C-alpha positions in Angstrom: -17.2 10.5 1.0 -16.3 8.3 -2.0 -17.3 4.6 -1.5 -15.1 2.2 0.1 -12.8 1.0 -2.4 -13.3 2.8 -5.5 -10.2 5.1 -5.9 -6.8 3.5 -5.9 -3.9 6.2 -6.0 -1.3 7.0 -8.4 2.2 8.4 -8.9 1.0 9.2 -12.9 -1.8 8.3 -14.7 -1.5 5.7 -17.3 -2.4 6.4 -21.1 -5.3 4.4 -21.2 -5.3 0.9 -22.6 -8.1 0.9 -25.6 -7.6 4.1 -27.0 -4.1 4.7 -26.2 -5.0 8.2 -27.3 -5.8 9.5 -23.4 -5.2 9.6 -20.4 -6.5 6.8 -18.0 -8.7 7.1 -15.5 -10.2 3.9 -13.6 -8.4 0.8 -13.2 -11.2 -1.8 -14.2 -12.5 -5.0 -15.1 -14.3 -4.8 -19.4 -17.3 -6.5 -19.7 -14.5 -9.1 -21.5 -13.5 -10.3 -18.5 -9.5 -8.4 -18.5 -8.3 -5.5 -16.5 -7.6 -2.6 -17.9 -7.2 1.0 -18.0 -9.6 3.2 -19.2 -10.4 6.8 -19.6 -13.7 8.3 -19.2 -15.1 6.9 -23.0 -13.8 4.0 -22.6 -14.6 3.3 -19.7 -18.2 3.9 -20.7 -18.5 1.4 -23.4 -15.3 -2.0 -21.8 -16.1 -0.4 -17.6 -18.5 -3.2 -15.4 -18.1 -0.6 -11.9 -16.2 0.8 -9.6 -16.0 -1.4 -6.2 -14.3 -4.2 -5.1 -13.9 -6.4 -7.5 -14.5 -4.4 -10.7 -12.7 -1.2 -10.7 -11.0 1.4 -9.3 -11.2 5.7 -10.4 -7.3 6.5 -10.4 -6.6 9.6 -8.6 -2.8 11.7 -8.4 -1.2 11.1 -5.3 0.4 14.1 -3.7 3.6 14.4 -3.5 4.7 14.4 -0.1 8.4 13.4 0.5 9.5 13.0 3.6 6.5 14.1 6.0 8.3 13.4 9.6 10.9 16.0 8.4 8.9 18.5 7.1 6.4 18.6 10.0 9.5 18.5 12.4 10.6 21.7 10.6 7.7 23.5 10.3 7.2 22.8 14.2 6.8 25.2 16.2 8.3 25.0 20.0 11.5 22.9 21.8 12.4 19.6 19.6 10.2 17.9 21.9 7.1 19.2 21.2 8.0 19.4 17.8 8.5 15.8 17.5 4.7 15.0 20.0 3.5 17.7 17.5 4.3 15.3 14.4 4.3 12.1 15.8 1.9 9.4 14.7 -1.5 9.9 14.4 -3.6 6.9 15.2 -7.4 5.1 14.0 -8.9 3.2 15.6 -11.3 -0.1 14.8 -14.7 0.0 16.0 -17.0 -3.1 16.4 -18.4 -3.0 12.8 -14.9 -1.7 11.2 -14.2 -6.0 12.2 -17.6 -6.9 11.0 -16.9 -5.6 7.7 -13.1 -6.7 7.1 -14.0 -10.2 8.2 -16.0 -10.6 5.2 -13.5 -8.2 2.6 -10.5 -10.0 4.3 -9.6 -6.1 4.2 -10.4 -2.2 6.3 -10.7 0.6 5.5 -9.0 3.0 8.2 -9.8 7.5 7.4 -6.4 8.7 7.6 -6.2 11.2 10.4 -4.4 13.1 8.3 -6.1 14.1 5.5 -9.6 11.9 5.2 -8.8 9.4 2.5 -9.9 6.0 3.7 -7.2 3.7 2.8 -6.6 -0.1 3.1 -5.2 -1.7 5.7 -5.0 -5.2 6.3 -6.9 -6.6 9.1 -4.7 -7.4 12.3 -1.9 -4.2 11.2 -0.6 -2.4 13.9 0.3 0.9 11.3 -1.1 1.8 7.2 0.8 4.5 5.2 -2.1 6.1 3.6 -2.4 5.4 -0.5 -3.7 9.5 -1.1 -0.7 11.3 1.2 2.1 9.0 2.1 1.3 9.6 6.0 1.7 6.7 8.1 -0.3 5.7 11.2 -0.4 3.9 13.5 -4.1 1.0 13.8 -5.3 0.6 17.0 -7.4 -2.8 16.5 -9.3 -4.1 20.5 -9.7 -7.2 18.6 -6.2 -8.7 17.9 
């Protein structure tokens, strides 16, 4: 599993701002100060690292246009059974998650559909997964 805040999902990879010949693999802060898109080689030369406030590796987002409708269309059983099977899954915030969210100002629940870590405001009631575009409910007993 990757460290929280080190991956961001994009629809397409931009070109490297430095060499402008390769696709970027990172969106990161540079040793010179500003942020930029960088390929692997340019990141090794100009990047300062990965994590919150430093940079993220870029991953292509999976193409799912209508996850709920696709799920209902492929599920078995009556319409009510299909809807129940395709209803939103949940992620529950723990006491440890709350403490980290207070420090970071952000919570990183694990998507119940694909297992990727995604970002959410600590008081959010639901969020979309950055990786699979699935929406899921957040159960937060502290808010």
